[in-house]
N, C-alpha and C positions, 0 to 999 in steps of 0.2 A: 443479519449478523450471525445468528446461530447456524445458518446454512453455510456461511463462509468459514466459520470456526470448524465445522465438521469437515468441510472440503480440505481445509488446511491442516487438519489433524491437531488443532489447538496451538499451532505455531505461527509466528510471524514469518512471512515469506522473505523479508529482507535480512533478518538476523538468524532465523531458524530457532529462536528461543520460544519456549512455551509462554502463552499468556497466563497471567495470574489474576486473581480477582481484584488486586489493587492496581493493575496496569491500566493506563489510558489507551484505549484501542480506537484507531481511526480507520475509516474507509478511504482507500486510495485507488485512483485510476492507474492501472498498469501502464497504459499508454495515455499520457495526459490529454485532456480535452483540447488544450492549447496546441497539441501536436496531432490533432485529428482523431484522438481516442473517443470511443463511444461510451454511453452510459449503460452498456450491456453488462449482464452478470459476468460474462467471461472476461471482462476488462476491469473488474474491481477485485480488490484484495484487502485484507485486514493487516494493518501494521501497528506496531507500538508507536506512540506519539513521537518519541525521539527518532525512531527509524523513518517515520513519515517526514519529519523535518529534514533529515539527511537526504532522502530520496528526492524531495521537492527541490532542494538546493542543487542537486546533481541534474535534475530535469531542466531547471532554469539555465544552468551552465551549458548544457548540451544545446539548448535553443540558441544561445549566443554564438556558438561556434558552428552552427549548421547552416 
């Protein structure tokens, strides 16, 4: 997590907002595993929990229409 925080310069990649000590931070696969994404470091990112929920919903919607 610390390595990803440094890589992302303390910001969530979905919203661009800084993480604060009170934020719930989740690890996310950029390309979901259900769509062939790997567990590689280059395919994971940190998101705020609410951003992760939004991204997951969008990923699932994309799966329905692809």
